[in-house]
C-alpha positions in Angstrom: -3.4 35.2 -38.4 -1.2 33.3 -40.9 0.8 30.2 -40.3 -0.3 26.8 -39.3 -3.6 26.2 -37.6 -5.4 23.2 -36.4 -9.1 22.4 -36.9 -9.7 23.8 -33.4 -8.4 27.3 -33.0 -8.8 27.2 -29.2 -6.0 24.6 -29.0 -3.5 27.4 -29.7 -4.2 28.8 -26.2 -3.8 25.4 -24.6 -0.2 24.6 -25.7 1.2 25.9 -22.4 -0.5 23.2 -20.3 -2.6 20.5 -21.9 0.0 19.5 -24.4 2.9 19.4 -22.0 2.4 15.7 -21.1 2.1 14.3 -24.6 5.0 16.5 -25.9 7.3 15.3 -23.1 6.3 11.7 -23.9 7.5 12.3 -27.5 10.8 13.8 -26.4 11.9 10.8 -24.4 15.4 10.2 -25.6 15.5 6.4 -25.3 14.8 4.7 -28.6 12.9 1.4 -29.0 15.3 -1.3 -30.2 15.3 -2.0 -34.0 12.1 0.1 -34.6 12.1 2.9 -37.1 9.6 5.2 -38.9 9.6 7.6 -41.9 7.3 10.5 -42.2 6.8 11.8 -45.7 4.9 14.6 -47.4 3.0 13.8 -50.6 2.8 16.1 -53.6 0.0 18.0 -55.2 -0.7 20.7 -57.8 -2.9 23.8 -57.9 -3.2 27.4 -59.1 -1.8 30.6 -57.6 -4.0 31.9 -54.8 -5.8 28.6 -54.4 -5.5 25.8 -51.8 -3.7 22.5 -52.3 -4.1 19.5 -50.0 -1.4 16.8 -49.7 -1.1 13.7 -47.4 1.3 13.3 -44.6 2.2 9.6 -44.6 3.7 7.3 -42.0 5.8 4.2 -42.9 7.3 2.1 -40.1 9.6 -0.9 -39.8 10.7 -3.4 -37.0 7.1 -3.9 -35.8 7.1 -0.4 -34.3 4.3 0.2 -31.9 3.6 3.9 -32.5 1.3 6.0 -30.3 2.4 9.6 -31.1 4.1 11.6 -33.8 5.6 15.1 -34.0 7.1 17.0 -36.9 8.0 20.5 -38.1 6.9 22.0 -41.4 9.3 24.0 -43.6 8.1 25.9 -46.6 8.8 29.2 -48.5 6.8 32.4 -48.4 4.9 31.1 -51.5 2.7 29.4 -48.9 0.7 31.8 -46.8 -1.0 29.3 -44.4 -1.7 25.7 -43.7 -4.6 23.9 -42.0 -3.9 20.4 -40.8 -6.5 17.7 -40.2 -6.2 14.1 -38.8 -5.9 11.4 -41.5 -7.4 7.9 -41.5 -4.5 6.3 -39.7 -4.8 8.9 -36.9 -8.6 8.9 -36.6 -8.8 5.0 -36.6 -6.5 5.1 -33.5 -8.7 7.8 -32.0 -5.9 10.4 -32.2 -6.2 14.1 -33.0 -3.9 16.6 -34.6 -2.9 20.0 -33.3 -0.2 22.5 -34.3 1.6 25.4 -32.7 3.8 27.5 -34.9 5.2 25.2 -37.5 5.3 22.2 -35.2 2.5 19.6 -35.4 1.5 16.8 -33.1 -0.6 13.6 -33.5 -1.6 12.4 -30.1 -4.4 10.9 -28.0 -5.0 10.2 -24.4 -4.8 6.4 -25.1 -2.3 3.7 -26.1 -4.0 2.9 -29.4 -1.4 2.1 -32.0 -1.1 4.3 -35.1 -0.9 2.1 -38.3 1.0 3.0 -41.4 -0.8 5.2 -43.8 -2.0 8.8 -44.0 -1.9 10.3 -40.5 -2.8 13.9 -41.6 -4.0 16.0 -44.5 -2.3 19.4 -44.8 -4.1 22.0 -46.9 -1.8 24.8 -48.1 -3.0 28.3 -49.0 -0.8 29.4 -51.9 0.2 33.1 -52.3 -1.6 35.1 -54.9 1.7 35.9 -56.6 4.1 33.0 -55.9 7.7 33.5 -56.9 8.2 29.9 -58.0 6.2 27.3 -59.9 7.4 24.5 -57.7 7.0 24.9 -53.9 8.9 22.3 -51.7 7.4 21.2 -48.4 9.8 19.6 -46.0 9.1 17.6 -42.8 11.9 17.7 -40.2 12.5 17.3 -36.5 10.5 14.0 -36.5 9.9 12.5 -33.1 7.9 9.2 -32.9 7.0 7.6 -29.6 6.2 4.0 -28.8 3.6 2.6 -26.4 6.3 2.2 -23.8 7.1 5.9 -23.9 10.4 5.4 -25.7 11.3 7.3 -28.8 11.6 5.5 -32.1 14.3 6.2 -34.7 12.6 8.5 -37.2 13.3 10.5 -40.3 11.4 12.9 -42.5 11.1 13.6 -46.2 9.9 16.3 -48.7 7.1 16.8 -51.1 6.3 19.4 -53.8 3.4 21.6 -54.7 3.4 22.4 -58.5 1.6 25.3 -60.0 -0.5 24.1 -63.0 -0.6 27.7 -64.4 1.8 30.6 -64.5 1.9 32.6 -61.3 -0.1 35.6 -62.5 -2.8 37.7 -61.0 -6.4 36.6 -62.1 -7.4 40.2 -62.9 -11.0 40.6 -64.1 -12.6 37.2 -64.6 -13.4 37.0 -68.4 -16.8 36.3 -69.7 -17.0 35.2 -73.4 -20.6 35.8 -74.6 -22.0 32.8 -76.4 -25.4 32.3 -78.1 -27.8 30.4 -75.8 -31.6 30.3 -76.2 -31.8 28.7 -72.8 -30.8 31.9 -70.9 -33.8 34.0 -72.1 -33.2 37.6 -71.0 -29.7 36.9 -69.5 -26.4 36.8 -71.5 -24.6 33.4 -71.6 -21.1 32.3 -71.1 -19.3 30.3 -73.9 -20.2 27.1 -72.1 -23.9 28.0 -72.0 -24.3 29.1 -68.4 -26.5 32.2 -67.7 -25.0 35.1 -65.9 -25.7 38.6 -64.6 -23.2 41.0 -63.1 -22.7 44.6 -61.9 -20.1 46.8 -60.3 -20.5 48.2 -56.8 -18.8 51.6 -57.0 -16.6 51.6 -53.9 -14.7 49.4 -51.4 -12.0 50.5 -49.0 -10.0 48.6 -46.4 -6.9 49.2 -44.3 -6.0 52.1 -42.0 -9.1 52.5 -39.9 -11.5 51.1 -42.6 -13.1 47.8 -43.1 -15.6 46.9 -45.9 -18.1 44.0 -45.6 -19.7 42.5 -48.7 -22.9 40.4 -48.5 -24.2 38.3 -51.4 -27.0 35.8 -51.3 -29.1 33.4 -53.2 -32.3 34.9 -52.0 -34.8 35.0 -54.8 -38.4 35.9 -55.4 -38.2 33.6 -58.5 -38.1 29.8 -58.8 -34.8 29.6 -56.9 -32.0 27.0 -57.4 -28.2 26.6 -57.0 -26.0 29.5 -58.3 -22.4 30.6 -58.1 -21.6 34.0 -56.8 -18.2 35.7 -57.1 -16.5 39.0 -56.3 -13.5 40.6 -58.0 -11.8 43.6 -56.5 -11.1 46.2 -59.2 -8.5 48.9 -58.9 -9.4 52.6 -59.4 -7.3 52.5 -62.6 -7.2 49.3 -64.6 -3.7 49.7 -66.0 -0.8 52.1 -65.9 1.6 52.4 -68.9 0.0 49.2 -70.3 0.5 47.1 -67.2 -2.5 45.9 -65.3 -3.1 47.2 -61.7 -4.5 45.1 -58.8 -5.8 45.5 -55.3 -5.3 42.2 -53.4 -6.8 42.1 -49.9 -6.6 40.0 -46.8 -10.2 38.9 -46.2 -12.4 36.6 -44.1 -15.6 34.9 -45.2 -18.3 32.7 -43.5 -18.2 29.9 -46.1 -14.6 28.7 -46.2 -13.4 25.9 -44.0 -12.0 26.0 -41.5 -14.0 28.9 -40.2 -12.1 32.1 -39.6 -9.2 31.4 -42.0 -7.6 34.6 -43.2 -7.2 34.6 -47.0 -5.5 36.8 -49.5 -6.5 37.5 -53.1 -8.5 39.6 -55.5 -11.4 37.3 -56.1 -13.4 34.3 -54.8 -16.2 32.1 -56.0 -18.9 30.6 -53.8 -21.6 28.0 -54.6 -24.9 28.8 -52.9 -28.1 26.8 -52.6 -31.4 28.6 -52.4 -31.6 30.9 -49.3 -27.9 30.7 -48.6 -25.6 33.7 -48.4 -22.0 34.7 -48.0 -20.4 37.5 -46.0 -16.9 38.7 -46.9 -14.9 41.1 -44.7 -12.1 43.0 -46.5 -9.6 43.9 -43.7 -6.2 44.9 -44.9 -4.0 45.2 -48.0 -0.9 43.0 -48.1 2.5 44.4 -47.2 5.2 45.5 -49.7 3.1 45.7 -52.9 4.6 47.6 -55.8 2.8 50.5 -57.5 0.7 48.1 -59.6 -0.4 46.1 -56.6 1.8 43.1 -57.4 4.8 41.4 -55.9 3.2 41.7 -52.5 4.3 40.2 -49.2 2.5 37.5 -47.3 1.5 39.5 -44.3 -1.2 42.2 -43.8 -0.2 45.9 -43.5 -3.0 47.4 -41.4 -1.4 50.9 -41.7 -2.0 51.1 -45.5 -5.3 52.1 -47.2 -6.6 50.4 -50.4 -9.7 51.4 -52.3 -11.4 50.5 -55.6 -14.7 48.9 -56.7 -16.2 45.4 -56.7 -17.4 43.3 -59.6 -20.2 41.0 -58.4 -21.2 38.1 -60.7 -24.0 35.5 -60.5 -23.9 32.3 -62.6 -26.6 29.6 -63.0 -27.5 26.8 -65.4 -31.1 28.1 -65.6 -32.3 31.7 -66.0 -35.0 31.0 -63.5 -32.4 30.8 -60.8 -31.2 34.3 -61.5 -34.6 36.0 -61.5 -35.5 38.2 -58.6 -32.2 37.8 -56.7 -31.7 40.1 -53.7 -29.0 42.7 -54.4 -25.5 42.6 -52.9 -24.5 45.3 -50.5 -21.3 46.7 -49.0 -21.1 48.1 -45.5 -18.2 50.5 -44.6 -17.0 50.5 -41.0 -14.5 52.7 -39.3 -12.7 51.6 -36.2 -12.4 54.1 -33.5 -10.1 52.1 -31.3 -9.0 48.5 -31.9 -12.1 46.5 -32.5 -14.5 49.2 -31.5 -16.4 50.4 -34.6 -17.7 53.9 -35.2 -18.9 55.2 -38.5 -21.0 53.0 -40.7 -22.6 53.4 -44.1 -24.2 51.0 -46.6 -23.8 50.8 -50.4 -26.2 48.6 -52.4 -25.7 46.9 -55.7 -27.7 48.7 -58.5 -28.0 48.3 -62.2 -25.9 51.0 -64.0 -27.8 53.9 -65.7 -27.2 57.0 -67.8 -28.5 59.5 -65.2 -28.6 59.7 -61.4 -29.8 62.1 -58.8 -29.2 62.5 -55.1 -29.7 65.1 -52.3 -26.6 66.6 -50.7 -25.7 69.3 -48.1 -22.2 70.8 -47.7 -21.2 73.4 -45.1 -19.3 76.5 -46.4 -17.4 77.3 -43.2 -16.5 74.0 -41.7 -14.4 75.5 -39.0 -17.4 77.2 -37.4 -18.7 74.1 -35.7 -17.2 70.7 -36.4 -20.1 68.9 -34.7 -22.6 70.1 -37.3 -20.3 70.6 -40.3 -21.4 68.7 -43.3 -19.6 67.3 -46.3 -20.4 65.0 -49.2 -18.3 62.6 -51.3 -19.0 60.6 -54.4 -17.6 57.6 -56.3 -18.5 56.8 -59.9 -17.6 53.6 -61.7 -17.9 52.8 -65.4 -18.8 49.1 -66.3 -18.9 49.9 -70.0 -16.5 49.1 -72.8 -15.7 52.7 -73.6 -14.4 55.6 -71.5 -17.3 57.7 -70.2 -17.6 61.5 -69.7 -19.8 62.2 -66.8 -21.3 65.6 -66.1 -21.9 66.3 -62.4 -24.3 69.2 -61.8 -25.3 70.9 -58.6 -28.8 72.5 -58.3 -29.9 74.4 -55.2 -33.1 73.7 -53.4 -35.0 75.9 -55.7 -33.8 74.0 -58.8 -31.3 76.7 -59.9 -28.1 75.5 -61.5 -25.1 76.3 -59.3 -22.1 74.6 -61.0 -21.3 71.8 -63.4 -18.1 69.8 -63.9 -17.2 67.0 -66.2 -15.3 63.9 -65.1 -13.8 61.2 -67.3 -14.2 57.7 -66.0 -12.2 55.2 -68.0 -13.7 51.7 -68.7 -13.7 49.3 -65.8 -12.4 52.0 -63.4 -13.7 54.3 -60.6 -13.1 57.9 -59.6 -13.9 59.5 -56.3 -14.0 63.1 -55.0 -15.1 65.2 -52.0 -17.6 67.9 -53.1 -15.9 71.0 -51.7 -12.3 69.9 -52.5 -10.4 71.2 -55.6 -10.8 67.7 -57.1 -14.6 68.1 -56.7 -16.5 71.4 -57.2 -14.3 73.5 -55.0 -15.4 77.0 -53.9 -17.6 77.3 -57.0 -20.3 75.4 -55.2 -20.6 78.3 -52.7 -21.3 81.3 -55.0 -23.0 83.2 -52.2 -20.4 82.0 -49.6 -23.3 80.2 -47.9 -24.0 76.5 -47.1 -25.0 74.4 -50.1 -28.3 72.5 -49.8 -29.8 70.9 -52.9 -29.2 68.1 -55.4 -26.4 66.6 -57.5 -27.0 64.9 -60.8 -24.6 62.6 -62.7 -25.2 62.3 -66.5 -23.2 60.4 -69.1 -22.8 62.8 -71.9 -20.5 60.5 -74.0 -20.6 58.0 -75.4 -24.2 57.6 -76.5 -25.7 54.8 -74.5 -23.0 54.9 -71.8 -24.0 54.0 -68.2 -22.3 54.4 -64.8 -22.9 53.5 -61.2 -22.4 56.2 -58.5 -22.2 56.2 -54.7 -22.8 59.3 -52.6 -21.9 59.6 -48.9 -23.0 62.3 -46.6 -20.9 63.3 -43.6 -22.3 65.2 -40.6 -19.8 66.0 -37.8 -18.3 62.6 -36.8 -21.0 60.5 -38.5 -21.4 59.1 -42.0 -24.4 58.0 -43.9 -25.1 56.7 -47.4 -27.4 58.8 -49.6 -30.2 57.3 -51.7 -29.0 57.8 -55.3 -31.8 57.2 -57.8 -31.6 56.7 -61.6 -34.0 58.7 -63.7 -34.8 59.2 -67.4 
């Protein structure tokens, strides 16, 4: 859910009763004589898709004895959400902050006076693709109450959030290789940090699908702090020279406050030894154009997005990267609402030139849908050149059945269902009988090219991942 949230989500459900008394106290129309207050928003700066925190400050006059404050936020769609915490002036008076809609309230079940200063900290989530480089934040409908219960004359002000970089999509995070003897078997970034990375072939979210990514700093080596990151990659990197994107609404278990819905194509997490992060890719944003840009700020659960995931690990010491547990993606299908049905798991693996996996596909799928079988594959190319991949089917006796070549452009992914025209089609059933055997994927060009595949096996209404193994 987007919009303004407090540091206690449950307070949203209590607005109808527990907040009635303090709100009424703030709405008393009688003003305290000669007392006044001004509530102002500070300013801050940040980058598109990031968060920016600004202070909400109180300044009073006429010896105002303030015990409660209420205001309403106004901001453009370039802000996708706000989290509000109590500032020093509020906490020193033992007051808390809660928000409902765009209205926020500083209150406490006491008559402690709120001193001038920062009463709240507002953390704004910026849109991935803001339409403006300056985002105004306005405070209005200010209501300030005195210890006597009377209202105090009050006014509000505005602040700005400035983007310190053009509002562009981050795309694939660049790595510039630099020489570093300190990284041993790992490549190094230009600033000397060691890294390793791979592409997980497939991710899908929206419609009935959800994908969950798990990354961890679980190591059989020396262990130590690392940074892990993900970047969602579109099936096709660019169209007519213009980059493509697949932003997602996602949740993770590391960001604060917990349960905050985020939108973007990438995220970075700092992990100590034995820590991990879980990311749930839920929905694509609404209104995106054909390149995945100019999206709206609300989820569109009816749309389906798919692509692959770049997973990257960074550390200052190569010892911290040795023996890391591999990342994995779990695909979930919702049967009804929050009830999940199908599930399959995809594990991170180093790319290779050749792969092999067992598959079974039913020839006459209309005969019995409960036992009908189908297979699907996704192949991603992490190389710097387009790759031609030859997919070959062998029956259970090792006889060649059919082969087909697929072109996988650099930093892209393809997918196909085995018996569909985009896959092997009817050619995989030369005897008009069920297929049972093996599929191999081999990079035949360029020399030294490597890919990472995924194979899923469907049986009736169930789905399972297939163990795809590299081989010489």
